[in-house]
C-alpha positions in Angstrom: 30.9 3.6 40.4 32.3 3.5 43.9 30.0 6.1 45.4 26.8 4.6 43.9 27.8 1.1 45.1 28.4 2.4 48.6 25.2 4.4 48.8 22.8 2.1 47.0 24.1 -1.4 47.7 25.9 -0.6 51.0 29.0 -2.3 49.8 32.1 -1.4 47.9 33.4 -2.3 44.4 35.2 -5.6 43.9 34.6 -8.9 42.2 35.5 -11.6 44.7 32.0 -12.0 46.0 30.7 -12.7 42.5 33.0 -15.7 42.2 31.7 -16.9 45.6 28.1 -16.5 44.4 28.9 -18.6 41.3 30.7 -21.3 43.4 27.7 -21.5 45.8 25.1 -22.0 43.1 25.2 -25.8 43.4 23.7 -25.4 46.9 20.4 -24.3 45.3 20.0 -27.9 43.9 19.9 -29.4 47.4 16.7 -29.7 49.5 16.3 -26.9 52.2 17.1 -29.4 55.0 20.6 -30.0 53.6 21.3 -26.3 52.8 21.4 -25.4 56.4 24.5 -27.7 56.7 26.5 -25.2 54.7 25.9 -21.8 56.3 28.9 -20.0 54.6 27.8 -21.1 51.1 24.2 -20.6 51.9 24.8 -17.0 52.6 26.0 -16.5 49.0 23.6 -19.0 47.3 20.5 -17.2 48.7 19.5 -14.5 46.2 20.6 -11.2 47.8 21.1 -8.0 45.7 23.9 -6.9 48.0 26.0 -9.9 46.9 24.5 -10.7 43.5 24.9 -7.2 42.0 28.6 -8.1 41.3 27.6 -10.8 38.8 26.6 -8.3 36.0 29.6 -6.2 37.0 32.0 -9.2 36.4 30.1 -10.3 33.2 30.3 -6.8 31.9 34.1 -6.7 32.6 34.6 -9.9 30.7 32.5 -8.8 27.7 34.4 -5.4 27.6 37.8 -7.1 27.9 36.9 -9.5 25.1 35.6 -6.7 22.9 38.8 -4.7 23.5 41.0 -7.7 22.6 38.8 -8.4 19.6 39.2 -4.8 18.4 43.0 -5.2 18.7 42.9 -8.6 17.0 44.5 -10.1 20.1 41.9 -12.7 21.1 43.9 -15.8 22.2 47.1 -13.8 21.9 48.7 -15.2 25.1 51.5 -17.4 23.9 52.7 -20.4 25.8 49.6 -20.7 28.0 47.3 -23.6 27.2 43.6 -23.8 28.1 44.1 -25.9 31.3 47.0 -23.9 32.6 44.9 -20.7 32.2 41.9 -22.4 33.8 44.0 -23.6 36.8 45.6 -20.1 37.1 42.2 -18.5 37.1 41.0 -20.9 39.8 44.1 -20.1 41.9 43.4 -16.3 41.5 39.8 -16.7 42.6 40.8 -18.9 45.6 43.5 -16.4 46.6 41.1 -13.4 46.3 38.8 -15.1 48.8 41.7 -16.1 51.1 43.1 -12.5 50.9 39.8 -10.9 51.9 39.1 -9.5 48.5 40.4 -9.2 44.9 43.0 -6.8 43.6 40.4 -4.3 42.5 38.5 -4.6 45.8 41.6 -3.8 47.8 43.1 -1.3 45.4 40.0 0.7 44.5 37.7 0.2 47.5 40.0 -0.7 50.5 42.6 2.0 49.8 39.8 4.6 49.1 38.4 4.1 52.6 41.9 3.8 54.1 41.7 0.2 55.2 45.1 -0.8 56.7 44.9 -4.4 55.3 44.4 -2.9 51.8 47.4 -0.7 52.2 49.4 -3.8 53.1 47.8 -6.0 50.4 48.2 -3.8 47.4 52.0 -3.2 47.7 52.4 -6.9 48.5 50.6 -7.8 45.3 52.8 -5.5 43.3 55.9 -6.9 45.0 54.7 -10.4 44.3 54.2 -9.5 40.6 57.6 -7.9 40.3 59.4 -10.8 41.9 57.4 -13.3 39.7 58.3 -11.4 36.6 62.0 -11.2 37.5 62.2 -14.9 38.4 60.3 -15.8 35.2 62.7 -13.6 33.1 65.8 -15.1 34.6 64.5 -18.7 34.6 63.7 -18.4 30.9 67.3 -17.5 30.1 66.8 -13.7 30.0 68.7 -11.1 31.9 67.6 -9.4 35.1 68.2 -6.1 33.3 66.3 -5.5 30.0 68.3 -3.6 27.5 
């Protein structure tokens, strides 16, 4: 998918832009005179195949993930995470992906593939953050640092 995305859409794989398109949709409800007050959001709210192509990509990823978890009888299998905690966590991830200049798949698949320095810094930092979080979570919940 990387090569067709680069050749046809003149952009690389990732999903962070799809979240920005969705969060900018409210701008379409405003009159045109007010839309110009929000140039950043307006760039994503205006229909543009180069930004909007990621919407079906993300929807397909959600449907496929749901189908895979349904096939394994694992829908809703995350224990200890309520709806609002999951919703807030998802919002934080989306915010962080925009703040970090792309999502994990964007940096890992696209940025590293074209040798972007920031992606080669971001991906190991994401892995390190995940490892540290897992260790802290394990120790804070009464577990051992070393799993037997």
